[in-house]
C-alpha positions in Angstrom: -0.3 -6.9 -4.0 -1.6 -9.2 -6.7 1.4 -11.6 -6.4 0.3 -12.6 -2.9 -3.4 -12.7 -3.6 -4.0 -16.4 -3.3 -1.6 -16.9 -0.4 -3.3 -14.0 1.4 -6.8 -15.4 0.9 -5.7 -18.8 2.2 -3.9 -17.6 5.3 -6.7 -15.0 6.1 -9.4 -17.7 5.8 -7.4 -20.1 8.0 -6.8 -17.6 10.7 -10.4 -16.3 10.5 -11.6 -19.8 11.4 -9.2 -19.9 14.3 -10.5 -16.6 15.7 -14.0 -18.2 16.2 -12.6 -20.5 18.9 -12.4 -19.2 22.5 -9.8 -21.7 23.7 -7.2 -23.5 21.6 -6.4 -27.1 21.8 -3.4 -28.9 20.3 -5.7 -30.3 17.6 -6.7 -26.7 16.7 -3.1 -25.6 16.4 -2.1 -28.7 14.3 -5.0 -28.1 12.0 -4.1 -24.5 11.5 -0.4 -25.2 10.9 -1.4 -27.9 8.4 -3.5 -25.4 6.4 -0.7 -22.8 6.6 1.8 -25.4 5.3 -0.5 -26.2 2.3 -1.0 -22.5 1.6 2.8 -21.8 1.5 3.6 -24.9 -0.6 0.8 -23.9 -3.1 2.4 -20.5 -3.3 5.7 -22.0 -4.4 7.6 -21.3 -1.2 10.7 -23.5 -0.9 10.1 -26.6 1.2 13.0 -26.0 3.8 11.5 -22.5 4.4 8.0 -24.0 4.9 9.2 -26.6 7.3 11.1 -24.0 9.4 8.2 -21.6 9.4 5.5 -24.0 10.4 7.7 -25.6 13.1 8.3 -22.2 14.6 4.6 -21.3 14.5 3.6 -24.6 16.1 6.2 -24.4 18.9 5.2 -20.9 19.9 1.4 -21.5 19.5 1.6 -24.5 21.8 3.8 -22.7 24.3 3.0 -20.5 27.2 3.1 -17.4 25.0 -0.3 -18.2 23.5 -1.9 -20.0 26.5 -1.4 -17.0 28.8 -2.9 -14.5 26.3 -6.4 -13.2 26.9 -7.3 -14.2 23.4 -5.2 -17.2 22.3 -6.5 -17.2 18.7 -5.5 -13.6 18.3 -2.1 -14.4 19.8 -1.6 -17.1 17.1 -2.3 -14.5 14.4 0.4 -12.3 16.0 2.8 -15.3 16.0 2.2 -16.0 12.3 2.8 -12.3 11.6 6.1 -12.3 13.5 7.3 -15.4 11.8 6.4 -14.0 8.3 8.4 -10.9 9.1 11.3 -13.2 10.1 11.4 -15.1 6.8 11.0 -11.9 4.8 14.2 -10.6 6.4 13.2 -9.1 9.7 14.4 -5.5 9.8 14.3 -3.2 6.8 17.8 -2.7 5.2 18.6 0.5 3.3 21.2 1.1 0.7 24.7 1.6 2.1 26.5 4.6 0.6 30.3 4.9 0.3 32.1 7.3 2.6 34.0 8.7 -0.4 31.8 9.0 -3.5 30.9 7.7 -6.0 28.8 4.8 -4.5 28.9 2.0 -7.0 25.8 -0.2 -7.3 26.0 -3.3 -9.5 22.8 -5.0 -10.8 22.9 -8.7 -11.5 20.2 -11.3 -12.5 18.8 -13.4 -15.3 17.7 -12.0 -18.6 14.1 -10.6 -18.4 14.1 -10.2 -14.6 13.8 -6.4 -15.0 17.4 -5.2 -14.3 17.4 -2.4 -17.0 14.0 -1.0 -16.0 14.9 -1.1 -12.3 18.1 0.8 -13.1 16.0 3.7 -14.3 13.6 3.4 -11.3 16.5 3.4 -8.9 18.1 6.4 -10.6 14.8 8.4 -10.5 14.3 7.5 -6.8 17.8 8.6 -5.9 17.5 11.8 -7.8 14.5 12.7 -5.7 16.7 12.3 -2.6 19.2 14.8 -4.0 21.7 12.4 -5.6 23.3 12.6 -9.1 23.3 9.0 -10.4 25.1 7.8 -13.6 23.8 4.8 -15.5 26.5 2.6 -17.0 25.5 0.3 -19.9 27.4 -3.0 -19.5 24.9 -5.3 -21.0 26.6 -5.6 -24.4 25.1 -9.0 -25.3 21.4 -8.7 -25.5 20.1 -7.0 -28.7 19.3 -3.3 -28.2 20.0 -3.5 -24.5 22.1 -0.3 -24.6 19.3 1.5 -26.6 16.8 0.4 -24.0 18.9 1.8 -21.1 19.3 5.1 -23.0 15.5 5.4 -23.4 15.0 4.5 -19.7 17.7 7.0 -18.6 16.0 9.8 -20.7 12.6 9.0 -19.1 14.2 9.1 -15.6 16.1 12.2 -16.4 19.4 10.6 -15.5 22.8 10.7 -17.1 24.1 7.6 -18.9 27.6 6.3 -19.9 27.3 4.1 -23.0 30.5 4.2 -25.1 29.8 0.9 -26.9 26.9 0.2 -29.2 26.3 -3.3 -27.7 24.8 -6.1 -29.7 27.9 -8.3 -29.0 30.4 -5.4 -29.5 32.6 -4.2 -26.7 34.2 -5.3 -23.4 31.7 -4.9 -20.5 34.5 -5.1 -17.9 36.3 -2.1 -19.5 33.1 -0.2 -19.8 32.3 -0.7 -16.1 35.8 0.4 -15.0 35.7 3.5 -17.3 32.2 4.3 -16.2 33.3 4.6 -12.6 36.2 6.8 -13.6 33.9 9.0 -15.7 31.5 9.4 -12.8 34.4 10.6 -10.6 35.5 13.2 -13.2 31.9 14.4 -13.7 31.2 14.4 -9.9 28.3 11.9 -10.0 27.9 10.5 -6.5 26.3 7.2 -7.5 27.1 4.8 -10.3 24.5 2.2 -11.3 26.0 -0.6 -13.5 23.5 -2.6 -15.6 25.1 -6.0 -16.4 24.2 -8.7 -18.9 21.8 -11.6 -18.1 21.2 -15.0 -19.6 18.1 -17.1 -20.1 19.6 -19.5 -17.5 22.6 -19.6 -15.1 25.8 -20.5 -16.9 29.6 -20.2 -16.3 30.2 -17.4 -18.8 27.5 -15.2 -17.2 29.0 -15.8 -13.7 32.5 -15.1 -14.9 31.6 -11.8 -16.6 29.6 -10.6 -13.5 32.5 -11.7 -11.2 35.0 -9.8 -13.4 32.9 -6.6 -13.3 32.6 -6.9 -9.5 36.4 -7.3 -9.2 37.1 -4.4 -11.5 34.7 -1.9 -9.9 34.6 -3.0 -6.2 30.9 -2.1 -5.9 29.5 -1.0 -2.5 26.2 -2.8 -3.3 25.5 -5.8 -5.5 21.8 -6.1 -6.0 20.3 -9.3 -7.3 17.2 -8.6 -9.3 14.8 -11.6 -9.3 11.4 -12.0 -11.0 8.8 -12.7 -8.3 7.0 -14.9 -10.8 9.9 -17.3 -11.2 8.4 -19.9 -8.7 10.4 -22.7 -7.1 13.4 -22.1 -9.3 14.0 -18.8 -7.4 16.0 -20.6 -4.7 18.4 -22.4 -7.1 19.0 -19.2 -9.1 19.6 -17.2 -6.0 22.1 -19.7 -4.6 23.9 -19.8 -8.0 24.3 -16.0 -8.0 25.3 -16.0 -4.4 28.1 -18.5 -5.0 29.2 -16.8 -8.3 28.8 -13.0 -7.5 28.0 -12.9 -3.8 25.3 -10.2 -3.9 24.5 -7.9 -0.9 20.8 -7.4 -1.4 17.8 -8.5 -3.3 15.3 -6.6 -5.5 11.9 -8.3 -6.2 10.5 -7.3 -9.5 7.0 -7.8 -11.1 5.2 -7.9 -7.7 2.1 -6.6 -9.5 1.8 -9.9 -11.4 -0.6 -12.7 -10.7 1.9 -15.4 -9.9 2.1 -17.2 -6.6 4.9 -15.1 -5.1 6.8 -17.9 -3.3 10.1 -16.3 -4.4 9.7 -13.4 -2.0 9.2 -15.7 0.9 12.1 -18.0 0.0 15.0 -15.9 -1.2 15.7 -13.8 1.9 15.5 -16.8 4.2 17.6 -19.2 2.0 20.4 -16.8 1.1 20.5 -14.7 4.3 20.5 -11.5 2.1 17.9 -8.8 2.8 15.3 -7.7 0.2 16.0 -4.0 -0.2 13.5 -2.9 -3.0 10.2 -4.1 -4.4 9.1 -3.2 -7.9 5.3 -3.0 -8.2 4.6 -2.0 -11.8 6.0 -0.9 -15.1 6.2 2.8 -14.4 9.4 4.4 -13.3 7.7 5.5 -10.0 6.5 2.0 -9.3 9.2 1.0 -6.9 9.4 1.2 -3.1 11.7 0.3 -0.3 10.9 -3.2 1.0 9.6 -3.3 4.6 9.3 -6.9 5.9 6.7 -5.9 8.6 4.5 -4.0 6.1 4.7 -6.9 3.6 3.7 -9.4 6.2 0.7 -7.2 7.2 -0.4 -7.0 3.6 -0.2 -10.8 3.2 -2.3 -11.3 6.3 -4.8 -8.6 5.2 -3.9 -6.3 8.1 -3.3 -3.4 5.8 -0.3 -1.1 5.2 -1.3 2.3 6.6 2.3 3.5 7.0 3.1 3.2 3.3 -0.2 4.9 2.5 0.7 7.8 4.7 4.2 8.1 3.2 2.7 8.2 -0.3 0.2 10.9 0.8 3.0 13.0 2.3 5.0 12.8 -0.9 2.0 13.6 -3.1 0.3 16.4 -1.1 1.8 19.8 -0.4 1.6 20.7 3.3 1.0 24.4 2.6 -1.8 23.6 0.1 -3.4 21.2 2.7 -3.5 24.0 5.2 -5.2 26.3 2.7 -7.8 23.7 2.0 -8.4 23.1 5.7 -8.9 26.9 6.1 -11.3 27.0 3.2 -13.3 24.1 4.6 -13.7 25.8 7.9 -14.7 29.1 6.3 -17.1 27.5 3.8 -15.1 28.7 0.8 -14.2 25.2 -0.5 -15.1 25.2 -4.2 -15.2 22.7 -7.1 -11.9 24.4 -8.2 -10.3 23.3 -4.9 -11.9 19.9 -5.3 -10.3 19.5 -8.7 -6.8 20.3 -7.3 -7.3 17.7 -4.6 -8.2 15.1 -7.1 -5.1 15.9 -9.2 -2.9 15.5 -6.1 -4.6 12.1 -5.4 -3.8 11.0 -8.9 -0.1 11.6 -8.1 -0.3 8.9 -5.4 -0.9 6.3 -8.1 -3.6 3.7 -8.6 -6.7 4.1 -6.4 -7.0 0.4 -6.4 -3.5 0.0 -4.9 -4.2 2.7 -2.3 -7.5 1.1 -1.3 -5.8 -2.3 -1.2 -3.5 -1.0 1.6 -6.4 -0.5 4.0 -7.0 -3.2 6.6 -9.7 -5.8 5.7 -9.9 -4.9 2.1 -9.2 -8.6 1.2 -12.9 -9.2 1.9 -13.8 -6.6 -0.7 -11.8 -7.9 -3.6 -14.7 -7.9 -6.0 -15.6 -4.3 -5.2 -12.0 -3.3 -5.7 -11.9 -5.1 -9.1 -15.1 -3.4 -10.1 -13.8 0.1 -9.2 -13.3 2.1 -12.4 -10.1 4.2 -12.3 -11.5 6.3 -15.1 -14.3 7.7 -12.9 -11.8 10.3 -11.6 -11.0 11.3 -15.2 -14.8 11.6 -15.9 -15.3 13.8 -12.9 -12.3 16.0 -13.9 -13.8 16.3 -17.4 -17.1 17.6 -16.0 -15.4 20.2 -13.7 -13.1 21.4 -16.5 -16.2 21.9 -18.7 -17.5 24.5 -16.2 -16.6 28.2 -16.3 -14.6 29.7 -13.5 -17.7 31.3 -12.0 -19.5 27.9 -12.0 -16.7 26.1 -10.3 -16.6 28.7 -7.6 -20.3 28.9 -7.1 -22.2 25.7 -8.1 -25.5 27.3 -7.0 -25.7 29.1 -10.3 -25.9 25.9 -12.2 -29.3 25.9 -13.8 -30.7 23.5 -16.3 -29.3 25.1 -19.4 -25.8 25.4 -17.8 -25.8 21.7 -16.7 -26.9 20.7 -20.3 -23.9 22.7 -21.7 -21.5 21.1 -19.2 -22.8 17.6 -20.0 -22.3 18.1 -23.7 -18.8 19.6 -23.3 -17.6 16.8 -21.1 -19.2 14.0 -23.1 -21.4 13.0 -20.1 -25.1 13.2 -19.3 -27.0 15.8 -17.3 -27.6 13.0 -14.7 -23.8 12.6 -14.2 -23.5 16.4 -13.7 -26.3 16.4 -11.2 -24.8 13.5 -9.3 -21.4 15.2 -9.2 -22.8 18.4 -7.8 -24.9 16.5 -5.2 -21.8 14.5 -4.1 -19.7 17.6 -3.9 -22.2 19.4 -1.7 -22.5 16.4 0.6 -18.8 16.0 0.9 -18.2 19.7 1.4 -20.8 19.7 4.2 -19.2 16.7 5.9 -15.7 18.0 5.7 -16.8 21.5 7.0 -18.4 19.8 10.0 -15.2 17.8 10.7 -13.0 20.9 10.2 -15.1 22.6 12.9 -14.7 19.7 15.3 -18.3 18.5 14.8 -19.7 15.0 14.0 -20.4 14.4 10.3 -23.8 13.2 9.2 -23.1 10.4 6.6 -25.9 10.0 4.1 -27.9 6.8 4.8 -26.2 6.3 8.2 -27.0 9.4 10.2 -24.7 11.1 12.7 -21.5 9.1 13.5 -21.5 8.8 17.3 -24.1 11.5 17.6 -24.3 14.0 20.5 -25.7 12.7 23.8 -29.4 13.0 23.9 -29.8 13.4 20.2 -32.3 11.2 18.5 -33.1 10.4 14.9 -36.4 11.0 13.2 -37.1 7.3 13.3 -36.6 7.4 17.1 -39.0 10.3 17.4 -41.6 8.5 15.3 -41.3 5.4 17.5 -41.5 7.6 20.7 -44.7 9.2 19.4 -46.3 5.8 19.0 -48.1 4.6 22.2 -51.2 2.9 23.5 -54.5 4.0 21.9 -56.6 2.4 24.5 -59.7 4.3 25.6 -59.2 3.3 29.3 -56.8 5.9 30.9 -55.4 3.5 33.4 -54.8 0.8 30.8 -53.2 3.3 28.5 -50.8 4.6 31.1 -49.7 1.0 32.0 -49.1 0.1 28.3 -47.2 3.3 27.7 -45.0 2.5 30.7 -44.3 -1.0 29.3 -43.3 0.5 25.9 -40.9 2.9 27.6 -39.3 0.1 29.7 -38.8 -2.1 26.6 -37.2 0.6 24.6 -34.8 1.6 27.4 -31.1 0.9 26.7 -30.0 -2.4 28.1 -26.3 -2.1 27.7 -23.4 -0.6 25.7 -19.9 -1.5 24.5 -18.6 -0.4 27.9 -21.2 -2.2 30.1 -22.8 1.2 31.1 -26.4 0.5 30.0 -29.1 2.1 32.0 -26.9 4.9 33.3 -27.8 8.5 32.6 -25.9 10.1 29.7 -23.8 13.2 30.6 -25.5 16.5 30.2 -24.2 19.5 28.2 -23.2 21.1 31.5 -21.2 18.0 32.5 -19.4 18.0 29.2 -18.6 21.7 29.5 -17.2 21.1 33.0 -15.0 18.2 31.7 -13.6 20.4 28.9 -12.7 23.0 31.6 -10.8 20.4 33.6 -8.9 19.3 30.5 -8.0 23.0 29.8 -10.0 23.2 26.7 -12.8 25.3 27.9 
C-alpha cells in the first residue's frame, strides 16, 4: 500500500543488511533496532508504541530464540514480523452481529475522515454477503451531507432513511432512533448510522455522538480515522474513546502517500482492533483488516492470501474449468482470452495485485511504469476482429491486420505483437495443462527434462580439439569433457547420474500414478 511505502523501504533495507551476516552480535542487534526506531518515528508512529516495539524486538533478538536458530538473521526478521502483527492488533476481528436483528452499526470520526463514503462501502460489502442494510443520515450539520449519503446509497444499491434535509435542520438523535424503528418495520437486518463530524474534537461533537449511542444502543461503534492524520491520530483516538467508547477502528485513505503511522499507533494505544481498511475512492475499495497480512506487506513479504481471495471473488469456477479444458484440447481462442482479461479487470488495479506479490518492493519503478491502459488497448484490438478471426488467428493476413489496426486506433505492429504474445501464452498454458514443462521465451525450459540439452549446449559439445595428432586430440577432448561435467547442485548431488526415463516410470508406478 502506498501509505506504508517509505516505512516498508526503510525496514526492508535494514533487515536485508542483517541477512548478510552469518552470526549476530549484540552490536548488530542494537544497530538494527536503532534503524527500526528511526524508521517508525519517521513514519509518525507514536513514541510510546515505538519504545514498546523496539524493546520487545531487542529482548527477543538477544535471547535464546534467535541464538538457537539455524539462521539468526532470518529469525530476527520473523521476530519483527511477529511484533508488527502485535501492534496492529494481533488477530483479525470481524463484525459482531446482533442475535436479534437489526444489527446497529454507528460510525464516528472527524469531518473529512471518510465516514459517509465508508457507509456506502460497508453497505455494498454486506449486501454481497446476503444482508439488507439501511443507511441512516444523522449528519445534519455539514452542508449537503444528507445529499451525499443519498448519492452514495444509490451507487451502492442500498436503502436509505433520510427524513430531514440537513444543513443544520433536524434532530440527529431523533433521526437515529426513528431509523432503527424504520429498519425493524421494513425488515432490514443491519442499520448503518452516519453521524456528524467536526474539523476538530469538541464537547458538542462528543455529546451528540454519545446521545446517539445512548438512544440506539449500537452493537458496533466504528471509529473512522484518516490514515494520513499523522501524530495527532493518537490524541483523536483517545478523545473519541473517552467520549464515545468505540468498539473497532476503520482506517481510511490507505491508498494515499502519507507516512501511515496512524495504523501502527491506534490499535496499540486504544486497545481496540482495526476491523476494516479503505484502500481507494471506489465503493469496492474496502477490505477486512488482517494484521498478519498487513505486517507482511510492510516487510515486503507479499500478501498472497488476499490476492487469492480477490481472484476467487472475480473468477467463476465453472468458467475456469471450461478454460482449462480448452487449453488442454487446444481450443483456447482470442475470444476466451478476452473473457479472461475482463475477469481480471474485475479484481481491480493490476498495480495493486502485482504489489501483493513477495519481493515487489524491489521493483517499484517497474510497477510505477506499468500502464493500466495496456489492457484496454489489447481489448480494443481483439474487439476490432471478427468472430472468425478471434477463433482462428491463423487467418489474419496483412490486409486483415491493417483493418484491425485502423479499427482499434493502434498500429499493425501492435496487432502483430498481440497475436505473437497470444500464441506464446497459449502454447505455454497448453503445456502446463497437460502436465508438461513450459518453455519460456528467452529462458528455455523451466526445470527441463533429465538429459535434455539446449542448442547452446549442443554447440558447445560439438566444439572440440582440432589437433592433427590423434593422441593429443583425444587427450584434449577428455579434458574438455571433464571441465564441463557438473560439479554440484542445489542438493549436493553433483557428479551423480541423472535418473533415466525407466527410473522415473518406475517411481510413478510406486506412487500409484503409473
